[in-house]
C-alpha positions in Angstrom: 46.5 228.0 225.9 48.8 229.9 223.5 51.1 232.4 225.2 52.6 235.5 223.9 56.4 235.1 223.9 56.7 238.7 225.2 56.0 238.5 228.9 54.3 235.1 228.7 50.9 236.9 228.7 47.9 234.9 227.1 46.9 236.5 223.8 43.7 235.6 222.0 45.1 237.2 218.8 47.7 234.4 218.5 44.9 231.9 218.5 43.3 233.7 215.6 46.6 233.8 213.7 47.1 230.0 214.3 43.6 229.4 212.8 44.3 231.6 209.8 47.5 229.6 209.1 45.7 226.3 209.6 43.1 227.3 207.0 45.7 228.4 204.5 47.6 225.2 204.8 44.5 223.2 203.9 44.3 225.0 200.5 46.1 223.7 197.4 49.2 225.5 196.5 49.9 227.0 199.9 53.7 226.5 199.8 53.9 228.5 196.5 51.6 231.2 197.8 53.6 231.4 201.0 56.9 231.9 199.0 55.3 234.7 197.0 53.9 236.3 200.1 57.3 236.4 201.7 58.6 238.0 198.5 55.9 240.7 198.7 54.2 239.5 195.6 50.8 239.0 197.3 48.0 241.5 197.9 45.8 241.0 200.9 42.1 241.3 200.2 39.3 242.1 202.6 39.2 239.5 205.3 41.9 236.9 205.8 42.2 235.6 202.2 45.3 236.2 200.2 45.1 236.8 196.4 47.9 235.6 194.1 48.5 237.4 190.9 51.1 235.4 188.7 52.2 237.7 185.9 54.4 235.3 183.9 52.0 235.2 180.9 51.7 239.0 180.9 55.5 239.4 181.1 55.9 237.0 178.2 53.3 238.9 176.1 54.8 242.3 176.8 58.3 241.0 176.2 57.2 239.7 172.8 55.6 243.0 171.8 58.5 245.2 173.0 61.1 242.7 171.7 63.0 242.9 174.9 62.7 241.5 178.5 59.8 243.2 180.3 59.1 242.6 184.0 55.8 243.3 185.7 55.5 244.9 189.1 53.3 243.4 191.9 49.9 244.8 192.2 49.6 248.1 194.3 48.3 247.4 197.8 45.1 249.2 196.8 44.2 246.4 194.5 42.1 244.3 196.9 39.4 242.0 195.5 36.7 244.4 196.8 38.4 247.4 195.1 38.8 245.6 191.8 35.3 244.3 191.9 33.9 247.8 192.4 36.1 249.1 189.6 34.9 246.3 187.2 31.4 247.5 187.7 32.4 250.7 185.9 34.3 248.9 183.2 37.6 249.8 184.8 40.3 247.1 184.6 43.9 246.8 185.7 46.6 247.3 183.0 50.3 247.4 183.4 52.4 249.8 181.3 56.2 249.4 181.2 58.4 252.4 181.4 59.2 252.5 177.7 59.7 255.3 175.2 57.4 254.7 172.2 59.6 256.9 170.0 59.2 257.2 166.2 62.1 254.8 165.6 61.6 252.3 168.4 61.1 248.7 167.3 57.8 247.0 168.3 56.0 243.9 167.2 52.5 244.1 165.8 52.0 247.7 166.9 50.1 250.5 165.4 52.0 253.7 166.3 50.6 257.2 166.5 50.9 259.1 163.2 54.1 260.7 162.0 52.5 264.2 162.6 52.4 263.4 166.4 56.1 262.7 166.5 56.9 265.8 164.4 54.8 268.0 166.8 56.6 266.5 169.8 59.9 267.3 168.1 58.7 270.8 167.4 57.7 271.2 171.1 54.0 271.7 170.2 52.9 268.7 172.3 53.6 269.7 175.9 54.7 267.3 178.6 51.9 266.2 180.9 53.3 267.0 184.4 56.8 265.6 184.0 55.8 262.9 181.5 57.5 263.3 178.1 54.8 262.9 175.4 56.2 259.6 174.0 57.1 257.9 177.3 54.9 255.4 179.1 55.3 255.8 182.9 55.9 252.4 184.4 53.2 251.1 186.7 49.7 249.9 187.2 46.6 251.7 186.1 42.8 251.3 186.0 41.8 251.8 182.3 38.4 252.2 180.9 37.3 249.3 178.7 33.9 250.8 177.8 32.9 250.3 174.1 32.8 253.5 172.0 30.2 254.2 169.3 30.0 255.8 165.9 29.1 259.4 165.6 25.4 260.2 164.8 25.1 264.0 164.9 25.7 264.2 168.6 22.9 261.8 169.6 25.2 258.8 170.2 25.7 257.2 173.6 28.3 254.5 174.6 26.3 251.2 174.8 25.6 250.1 178.4 27.8 252.9 179.7 28.1 252.5 183.5 28.7 256.2 183.9 25.5 257.2 182.0 23.4 257.6 185.2 26.1 259.8 186.8 26.4 262.0 183.7 22.6 262.3 183.6 22.6 263.4 187.3 25.3 266.0 186.7 23.5 267.4 183.7 20.2 267.6 185.6 22.1 269.5 188.3 23.4 271.9 185.6 27.0 271.0 186.2 27.6 269.6 182.7 26.2 271.1 179.5 24.9 269.6 176.3 23.3 270.2 172.9 19.5 270.2 172.7 19.6 266.7 171.0 22.3 265.2 173.3 21.0 262.4 175.5 21.5 263.2 179.1 23.6 260.2 179.8 26.0 260.6 176.8 29.7 261.2 177.6 29.9 263.2 174.4 29.5 267.0 174.3 31.4 267.5 177.6 34.1 270.2 177.7 37.5 269.4 179.0 36.9 271.8 181.9 33.7 269.8 182.8 35.7 266.6 182.6 38.4 267.9 184.9 36.4 269.9 187.4 33.2 267.9 187.6 33.0 264.4 186.0 36.4 263.0 186.9 36.0 264.2 190.5 32.7 262.3 190.7 34.3 259.2 189.1 37.1 259.2 191.6 34.6 259.1 194.5 32.8 256.1 192.9 36.1 254.3 192.2 37.2 254.9 195.8 40.4 256.8 194.8 41.7 260.2 195.6 40.9 262.8 192.9 44.6 263.4 192.3 44.9 259.8 190.9 42.3 260.2 188.1 42.6 262.0 184.8 42.1 261.5 181.0 44.5 259.3 179.1 47.5 260.7 177.4 47.7 260.0 173.7 50.6 257.5 174.1 48.7 255.7 176.9 45.5 255.4 174.7 47.7 254.0 171.9 49.5 251.5 174.2 46.4 250.3 175.9 44.7 249.8 172.5 47.7 247.9 171.2 48.2 245.7 174.3 44.9 245.3 176.0 41.8 246.7 174.3 41.2 245.6 170.6 38.1 247.8 170.3 40.0 251.1 170.4 40.3 253.0 167.2 37.4 251.1 165.6 34.8 253.9 165.7 34.5 257.3 163.8 34.2 259.4 167.0 37.1 261.1 168.7 38.5 261.0 172.2 40.1 263.8 174.2 43.5 263.2 175.6 45.3 264.8 178.6 48.2 266.2 176.4 48.1 270.0 175.9 48.9 271.3 172.4 50.8 274.7 172.3 49.1 277.2 174.6 45.4 276.3 174.9 44.5 273.5 172.5 44.4 269.8 173.4 45.4 266.6 171.6 42.7 264.2 170.5 42.6 261.0 168.5 41.2 257.4 168.1 39.0 258.1 165.1 38.7 255.1 162.7 38.3 257.3 159.6 41.6 259.1 160.3 43.8 256.1 161.2 42.2 254.5 164.3 45.0 253.9 166.9 47.3 256.0 164.7 44.9 259.0 164.4 46.0 262.2 166.1 44.8 265.8 165.9 44.5 268.9 168.0 41.6 271.2 168.7 40.5 274.1 170.8 39.5 272.6 174.1 36.8 274.9 175.4 33.8 273.8 173.3 31.1 271.3 173.6 32.0 268.9 170.8 29.3 266.5 169.5 31.8 263.8 168.3 34.2 263.9 171.3 34.2 261.7 174.3 36.8 260.8 176.9 38.0 258.0 179.2 39.0 258.1 182.8 42.4 256.7 183.8 43.4 256.0 187.3 47.2 256.0 187.8 49.0 254.1 190.6 52.4 255.3 189.4 54.5 256.4 192.4 
């Protein structure tokens, strides 16, 4: 019988721990995984299994694009297998953004920057910081980004293909919580005001993604651009627009992503209170501390 070293009292939990260790030792690569675990580079998933996430290839790719040494942080503890599997069902995938300033004159490799007008508006103070985030700065950390495929504009009748949020948007419209045009399909993420995004849809999305509402928001312009350059080649390939979290002057909002106006480089600003037939949005879940 295994005995607890404190007080020499028999403890069944020690037997369970011994069985866990025995099973792990039978798996290939246990010594390497054990080393990473002790360095706090593992994330426990539901049950007793331990998930390894080697980031060497990602660090190499990021370093090449930023033309400097970039390191990647371990996954947040929230990133269990069950959590990520649930997120994947909504086309939400992990992305890591380094804490870099994508300024007008920074050197990047194979990168489509936002248009010159964006940087001029930032310089003029027209693009306001989001919380404490300067408009051109990426905040270092892990995020869940939306990899749903966009669609070309067709007079407000367009719908993201196979959008996992379509049923939720339909429900919220049927409940009268989100408006639309007469011709707008109920499940379309277009024709939704920024207020409806912030006060209704994003709150609903947070519950489905198992995160606190404070962690979810729309992407900032610089985040949309970086994710498109680093992870999602489909961004900027359609002639519809996307709302961003950045405020412009007093009440307008930054928008971009339109193929006909520069794709990943496109940027504009618009009054934020209207139902717009060619504007959609993307949820972003931030795990930045």
